[in-house]
C-alpha positions in Angstrom: -43.9 107.7 9.8 -45.9 107.9 13.0 -48.7 105.7 14.3 -51.7 106.0 16.6 -49.6 104.9 19.6 -46.3 106.8 19.4 -43.3 104.6 20.3 -41.3 105.0 23.3 -38.6 107.9 23.0 -35.5 106.3 24.9 -33.3 108.7 27.1 -29.9 109.6 25.7 -28.1 107.2 28.0 -29.5 104.5 25.7 -28.3 106.2 22.5 -25.1 104.0 22.3 -27.3 101.0 21.5 -29.0 102.8 18.6 -28.3 101.5 15.0 -28.6 105.1 13.7 -27.4 107.8 15.9 -23.6 106.9 15.5 -23.7 106.0 11.9 -23.8 107.8 8.6 -27.5 107.1 7.6 -28.1 107.4 3.9 -31.3 109.2 3.5 -33.4 111.3 0.8 -33.9 115.0 1.2 -37.5 114.5 1.9 -36.7 112.2 4.7 -34.4 114.9 6.3 -37.0 117.4 6.1 -39.7 115.2 7.7 -37.5 114.3 10.6 -39.1 115.3 14.0 -37.5 117.0 17.0 -38.2 116.7 20.8 -37.8 119.5 23.5 -35.6 117.4 25.6 -32.9 117.4 23.1 -32.9 121.1 22.1 -29.5 122.5 21.0 -28.1 118.9 20.5 -28.8 118.6 16.8 -30.6 115.2 17.3 -33.5 114.4 15.2 -35.9 111.4 15.0 -37.3 109.1 12.5 -40.2 107.4 14.3 -38.0 107.0 17.6 -34.5 106.4 15.9 -32.3 109.1 16.8 -30.3 110.5 13.9 -27.6 113.1 13.6 -25.1 112.1 10.8 -26.3 111.6 7.2 -25.4 111.1 3.8 -27.3 112.5 0.9 -26.7 112.4 -3.0 -28.2 114.6 -5.7 -27.8 116.9 -8.5 -26.5 120.4 -7.6 -29.1 122.9 -8.8 -27.8 126.0 -7.2 -24.6 127.5 -5.8 -24.6 130.4 -3.4 -21.9 132.2 -1.4 -22.3 134.3 1.7 -19.1 135.8 3.2 -17.0 132.9 2.1 -19.5 130.2 3.2 -20.8 128.3 0.2 -24.2 126.5 -0.1 -24.9 123.8 -2.6 -28.5 123.1 -3.0 -29.2 119.5 -4.0 -32.1 118.0 -5.9 -32.5 114.2 -5.5 -35.9 113.8 -6.9 -37.4 113.0 -3.6 -40.0 116.0 -3.9 -37.7 118.0 -1.7 -34.3 119.8 -1.9 -31.7 120.2 0.7 -29.0 122.9 1.3 -25.4 121.7 2.1 -23.2 124.2 3.5 -19.5 124.5 3.4 -17.7 126.7 5.9 -14.9 129.2 4.6 -12.1 127.0 5.8 -12.8 124.2 3.3 -9.9 122.5 1.9 -8.9 123.3 -1.7 -9.5 120.7 -4.4 -6.6 118.5 -4.9 -5.4 119.0 -1.1 -3.9 116.4 1.1 -7.1 115.0 2.1 -9.0 115.1 -1.2 -7.9 111.7 -2.4 -9.3 110.0 0.7 -11.4 107.1 -0.9 -14.2 107.1 -3.3 -17.7 108.5 -2.7 -18.8 105.3 -1.0 -15.8 104.7 1.1 -16.5 104.0 4.7 -20.3 104.3 4.3 -21.0 101.5 6.8 -18.5 102.9 9.4 -19.3 104.5 12.6 -18.5 108.0 13.3 -15.5 108.6 15.4 -16.2 107.6 19.0 -19.8 106.6 17.9 -21.2 109.4 20.1 -23.5 112.1 19.6 -21.1 114.8 20.7 -20.1 117.6 18.1 -16.4 116.9 16.8 -13.8 119.4 16.7 -14.3 121.8 13.6 -12.2 120.6 10.7 -12.1 121.8 7.0 -14.7 120.2 4.6 -13.0 117.6 2.4 -13.9 118.2 -1.2 -12.6 116.0 -3.8 -12.7 118.5 -6.8 -14.5 121.8 -8.2 -18.3 121.6 -7.8 -20.4 123.2 -10.7 -24.2 123.2 -11.3 -25.4 119.9 -12.9 -22.7 117.8 -11.1 -23.9 114.8 -8.9 -22.5 114.8 -5.6 -22.6 112.8 -2.4 -22.5 114.8 0.9 -21.7 113.6 4.3 -22.5 115.9 7.2 -24.6 116.7 10.4 -28.0 118.0 10.2 -28.8 121.6 11.5 -31.8 123.7 11.7 -31.5 127.4 10.4 -32.9 130.5 12.1 -35.7 130.2 9.5 -36.6 126.7 10.8 -35.2 125.0 7.7 -33.2 121.9 7.6 -29.6 121.9 6.2 -26.6 119.7 6.0 -23.4 121.1 7.5 -20.8 119.2 5.2 -18.0 117.1 6.4 -17.0 115.5 3.3 -18.2 116.1 -0.4 -17.2 113.6 -3.3 -18.5 113.4 -6.9 -20.6 110.5 -8.0 -18.6 109.5 -11.1 -20.9 106.7 -12.5 -24.3 105.5 -12.7 -23.5 102.4 -10.9 -22.1 104.3 -7.9 -25.4 106.2 -7.8 -27.3 103.1 -7.9 -25.5 101.7 -5.1 -26.2 104.6 -2.9 -29.8 104.4 -3.5 -29.8 100.6 -2.7 -28.2 101.6 0.6 -31.1 104.2 1.3 -33.8 101.6 0.6 -31.9 98.8 2.8 -31.9 101.2 5.6 -35.5 102.1 5.5 -36.7 98.6 5.1 -34.3 97.0 7.7 -34.2 99.5 10.4 -36.4 103.0 10.0 -39.6 101.5 9.1 -39.7 99.6 12.5 -39.8 101.4 15.9 -36.5 101.1 17.9 -37.4 98.8 20.8 -35.4 98.0 23.9 -36.1 95.6 26.6 -37.0 97.3 30.0 -34.3 95.5 31.8 -31.7 97.0 29.3 -33.1 100.4 29.7 -32.8 100.0 33.7 -29.3 98.8 33.3 -28.3 101.7 31.1 -29.7 104.0 33.6 -28.0 102.6 36.5 -24.6 102.7 34.5 -25.2 106.4 33.7 -26.0 107.1 37.4 -23.0 105.3 38.7 -20.8 107.1 36.3 -22.2 110.4 37.5 -21.5 109.4 41.2 -17.9 108.4 40.5 -17.2 111.5 38.7 -18.7 113.7 41.6 -16.5 111.7 44.0 -13.5 112.2 42.1 -14.1 115.8 41.8 -14.6 116.1 45.7 -11.4 114.2 46.5 -9.6 116.4 44.0 -7.9 113.3 42.5 -8.3 111.3 39.3 -6.7 108.0 40.5 -9.9 106.0 39.9 -9.4 102.8 37.9 -11.5 104.2 35.2 -9.5 107.5 34.9 -6.1 105.8 35.0 -7.3 103.2 32.3 -8.3 106.1 30.2 -4.8 107.8 30.4 -2.8 104.6 29.8 -1.4 104.0 26.3 -1.7 100.3 25.9 0.6 100.0 23.1 3.4 101.7 25.2 2.5 99.7 28.2 2.7 96.4 26.3 6.2 97.3 24.9 7.6 97.8 28.4 6.1 94.6 29.7 7.6 92.6 26.8 11.1 94.1 27.4 10.9 93.4 31.2 9.9 89.7 30.3 12.7 89.2 27.7 15.3 90.5 30.2 14.0 88.3 32.8 14.2 85.2 30.6 17.7 85.9 29.6 18.7 86.2 33.2 17.2 82.8 34.0 18.7 81.0 30.8 22.3 82.1 31.9 22.8 83.4 28.2 23.6 86.8 29.2 27.1 87.9 28.2 29.7 87.9 31.2 32.8 89.9 31.4 36.0 88.0 30.5 38.7 87.6 33.2 41.8 89.9 32.7 44.9 88.2 31.0 47.7 87.5 33.4 50.9 89.6 33.3 54.3 88.2 32.3 55.7 88.6 35.9 52.6 86.6 37.3 52.8 83.9 34.7 56.7 83.4 35.7 55.9 83.4 39.4 53.2 80.8 38.6 55.7 78.5 36.9 58.3 78.6 39.7 55.6 78.0 42.3 54.4 75.0 40.4 58.0 73.6 40.5 58.4 74.1 44.2 61.3 76.6 43.8 
């Protein structure tokens, strides 16, 4: 994976431009074990393939062992890459056949970004499992890479689905090969001007945040824009526009004049005759 001249490792403020850090990367168990780390990203669960930052992965294989420690299940997968990988499921895993168990097939959302496309840890949620898992089953696991106390790699599972056909398994391995050939085998390269722009944007964001904190207010355009619900605001604007058009066109309903009384009607007739 490495060359004589190591490629540049870009700062985290450039990660939003990476094709891998915010994606579910299909990898082999051997690839996950071989990922490197960097002291500058300790505790952030960021790993590197050459200089590609990786956090979220997908792996498929045969379940060769199932262990349970205080309600925490560990499925060991063998994908014939020469290494095995442990996939953990926390005690709060959703039961088979639950409300979320039928969300797509094993390959659904494979090319989609993770929510927010950021490297921050999402809120803890139960692992989605589409059915009972036994030794010998072929499963596809989506999750985040972690390092154990014994310096071993494992995957904290987010979603586990069964691979129910050979065709489905072949499609997954084709995606693994495609990612390797089109992305991972070449270093990630950014123009120096792009890096400088990202740095200035990051520094400007930090300065604005400090200024808002000192003033004790969050009325900056960025803060206000983040709190506005665009759908709600759009509905209010459309309502005001429609009311304005109705007034200009004169089509709005006007109150009818009151009907004259009998006395007023008789008085009007005598007045018209000059009496």
